C-alpha positions as CSV (number, residue, x, y, z in Angstrom):
1,N,2.2,-0.6,3.0
2,D,4.9,-1.6,0.8
3,V,4.2,-5.3,1.6
4,N,0.5,-4.9,0.5
5,V,1.3,-3.4,-2.8
6,G,4.0,-5.8,-3.5
7,L,1.7,-8.9,-3.1
8,V,-0.9,-6.8,-5.3
9,G,1.7,-6.6,-8.0
10,E,2.7,-10.3,-7.5
11,H,-0.8,-11.0,-7.7
12,A,-1.9,-9.3,-11.0
13,L,1.3,-9.6,-12.8
14,G,3.9,-11.9,-11.2
15,A,4.0,-15.2,-9.3
16,G,0.2,-15.1,-7.9
17,R,-1.3,-14.5,-11.5
18,G,-4.5,-16.5,-11.6
19,A,-4.9,-17.3,-8.0
20,K,-8.1,-16.1,-6.2
21,N,-6.3,-16.3,-2.7
22,V,-2.6,-15.6,-2.2
23,V,-0.3,-15.3,0.6
24,G,3.0,-13.2,0.7
25,I,5.6,-13.5,2.7
26,F,8.5,-10.6,2.2
27,V,11.8,-11.3,3.8
28,G,14.2,-8.9,4.5
29,T,15.5,-6.6,7.5
30,G,12.2,-7.9,9.3
31,I,9.4,-10.0,7.8
32,G,6.3,-8.6,6.5
33,G,3.3,-10.5,5.4
34,A,-0.1,-9.5,2.9
35,L,-3.2,-11.3,1.8
36,V,-5.0,-11.3,-1.2
37,L,-8.8,-13.0,-0.5
38,Y,-11.0,-13.3,-3.6
39,G,-9.0,-11.0,-5.8
40,Q,-8.4,-8.6,-3.3
41,I,-5.9,-7.1,-0.8
42,Y,-7.6,-7.6,2.6
43,E,-6.3,-4.7,5.1
44,G,-8.6,-6.1,8.1
45,R,-10.0,-3.5,10.3
46,R,-6.7,-1.8,11.6
47,G,-4.7,-2.2,8.3
48,G,-2.6,-4.8,9.6
49,A,-3.8,-8.3,8.3
50,G,-1.1,-10.6,7.0
51,G,1.3,-9.6,10.0
52,S,3.1,-12.9,9.4
53,G,6.4,-11.6,10.8
54,H,5.0,-11.7,14.0
55,T,3.2,-14.8,14.6
56,V,5.2,-17.2,17.0
57,P,6.4,-20.4,15.6
58,E,8.9,-21.0,19.0
59,G,7.5,-19.3,22.4
60,N,10.5,-19.1,24.1
61,G,12.8,-18.0,21.0
62,P,14.9,-14.6,20.5
63,G,13.4,-11.3,20.7
64,C,12.6,-8.7,17.6
65,G,13.0,-5.3,17.3
66,W,9.4,-4.8,18.6
67,R,10.3,-6.8,21.8
68,H,8.2,-9.8,21.1
69,R,9.6,-13.1,21.7
70,G,9.8,-16.5,19.3
71,C,8.1,-14.7,16.1
72,A,8.8,-15.5,12.8
73,E,11.0,-12.0,12.5
74,A,13.0,-13.1,15.2
75,L,14.0,-16.2,14.2
76,A,14.2,-15.9,10.2
77,S,14.7,-12.3,9.1
78,R,18.2,-11.1,7.6
79,T,18.3,-9.2,11.1
80,A,18.0,-12.7,12.6
81,M,20.3,-14.2,10.4
82,E,23.2,-11.5,11.0
83,R,22.5,-11.9,14.7
84,D,23.1,-15.9,14.5
85,V,26.1,-15.5,12.6
86,R,27.6,-13.1,14.5
87,A,27.0,-15.7,17.5
88,A,28.6,-18.4,15.9
89,V,31.9,-16.6,15.0
90,Q,32.0,-15.2,18.5
91,S,31.6,-18.8,20.0
92,G,34.7,-19.6,17.8
93,R,33.2,-21.3,14.5
94,K,34.9,-20.2,11.7
95,S,33.0,-18.3,9.1
96,N,33.9,-16.4,5.8
97,V,30.7,-14.0,6.1
98,L,32.5,-10.9,8.4
99,K,35.3,-10.8,5.9
100,I,33.2,-10.6,2.9
101,M,31.0,-7.8,4.6
102,K,34.7,-5.9,5.2
103,K,35.6,-6.2,1.8
104,K,32.1,-5.1,0.3
105,N,32.5,-2.2,2.9
106,K,28.9,-3.3,4.4
107,E,28.0,-2.6,8.0
108,R,25.2,-5.4,7.8
109,M,24.6,-8.3,6.3
110,T,22.9,-8.0,2.9
111,S,21.2,-10.4,0.8
112,S,24.4,-10.4,-2.2
113,I,26.5,-10.7,1.3
114,I,24.4,-14.2,2.0
115,A,24.5,-15.1,-1.6
116,A,27.8,-14.8,-1.8
117,A,28.7,-16.8,1.5
118,L,26.5,-19.4,0.3
119,K,28.3,-19.7,-3.0
120,K,31.6,-20.4,-0.9
121,K,29.6,-22.9,0.8
122,D,30.3,-21.2,4.2
123,P,29.3,-23.6,6.7
124,V,27.9,-21.0,9.3
125,M,25.7,-19.4,6.8
126,Q,24.7,-23.2,5.5
127,D,23.7,-23.6,9.1
128,V,22.0,-20.2,9.4
129,M,20.1,-20.3,6.2
130,K,19.1,-24.2,7.0
131,R,17.3,-23.0,10.2
132,A,15.7,-19.5,8.7
133,Q,14.4,-21.6,5.8
134,Y,13.1,-24.3,8.7
135,Y,11.0,-21.7,10.6
136,L,9.8,-19.8,7.2
137,G,8.7,-23.3,6.1
138,I,6.4,-23.4,9.6
139,L,5.1,-19.8,8.8
140,A,4.4,-20.7,5.2
141,A,2.6,-24.3,6.4
142,N,0.6,-22.0,9.2
143,A,-0.5,-19.5,6.7
144,V,-1.8,-22.6,4.3
145,N,-3.7,-24.7,6.9
146,L,-5.5,-21.1,8.2
147,L,-6.3,-19.7,4.9
148,D,-5.9,-22.3,2.7
149,P,-5.0,-20.2,-0.7
150,E,-4.1,-21.4,-3.8
151,C,-0.4,-19.6,-3.7
152,V,2.3,-18.5,-1.4
153,V,4.4,-16.2,-2.9
154,F,8.0,-15.2,-1.0
155,G,9.2,-11.5,-1.5
156,G,12.3,-9.4,-0.5
157,G,15.8,-9.4,-1.3
158,I,17.2,-12.9,-0.5
159,A,14.3,-14.5,-2.4
160,E,14.9,-11.9,-5.6
161,R,18.5,-12.8,-5.4
162,L,18.7,-16.9,-4.7
163,K,15.1,-17.5,-6.1
164,D,14.0,-21.3,-5.7
165,D,17.4,-22.0,-4.4
166,F,15.8,-20.2,-1.2
167,V,12.2,-20.9,-1.6
168,G,12.7,-24.8,-2.4
169,P,14.0,-25.8,1.2
170,I,11.0,-24.1,2.2
171,R,8.5,-25.6,0.2
172,E,9.5,-28.7,1.3
173,I,9.4,-28.4,4.7
174,A,5.9,-26.4,4.8
175,Y,4.3,-29.4,2.8
176,Q,5.3,-31.6,5.5
177,Y,3.5,-29.5,8.3
178,L,0.1,-29.1,5.9
179,L,-3.1,-30.5,7.0
180,R,-4.3,-31.7,4.0
181,Q,-1.6,-34.1,3.0
182,A,-3.2,-35.8,0.2
183,D,-3.1,-32.8,-2.5
184,S,0.0,-30.7,-0.4
185,K,1.8,-29.9,-3.4
186,R,-1.2,-28.5,-5.1
187,V,-0.4,-25.5,-3.1
188,K,2.3,-23.3,-5.0
189,I,5.0,-22.0,-2.5
190,V,7.3,-19.8,-4.7
191,P,9.2,-17.1,-5.0
192,G,8.1,-13.5,-6.4
193,H,8.8,-13.0,-10.3
194,L,8.5,-8.7,-10.2
195,A,11.7,-8.3,-7.9
196,D,12.1,-4.5,-7.2
197,N,9.2,-3.6,-9.7
198,A,6.5,-5.5,-7.4
199,G,5.8,-2.7,-5.4
200,A,5.3,0.1,-7.6
201,L,3.6,-2.3,-10.3
202,G,0.9,-3.3,-7.6
203,A,0.6,0.5,-6.4
204,I,-0.4,1.1,-10.0
205,V,-2.7,-1.7,-10.0
206,L,-4.4,-0.6,-6.8
207,A,-4.6,2.9,-7.9
208,R,-6.4,1.9,-10.9
209,Q,-9.1,-0.7,-9.0
210,R,-9.7,2.2,-6.7
211,L,-10.3,4.6,-9.1
212,G,-12.1,2.7,-11.5
213,V,-10.2,2.7,-14.5
């Protein structure tokens, strides 16, 4: 599981270093999740623990590729953002996102295209991003309220490229919904540090743990 090894890497060597309990939320084409509990990756009975992308912030929301309605993946993944940008353009709103995609010869809205559109202050991209960040904030708050970790790490291409410009608004939304308001800001909600190396490094760490070396 690439998200599991990615979080192992961030826990051992990156943004979650020093924490016993860490939640990982990786935003890309979909949304993947992983859990480190008491210093160890927690896989669950069938290996599916941490699947936060298919928790449901909005029961009557749009569907995802797995035909689940209103799940975080359907609301805040890069795929969902592209769907919402295209819908806005089709409704008549002005946006440069599709022009940027054509210029870069991209059929899909990649993280680099999102970053370019935000740099140009594209109003549609700004609105779509704000909506996605809201739902990711709700997702992070739910994870903290359920598991009480010291740290939530956001990974994936968007977090890697935009860093705290992406995660900062998510963090502020999450803090509003935390059960323990008195010390809410003691929970770190941060972008990952290891980028594309997180998975490879995490796989090495996990292999060493299991081989006892």
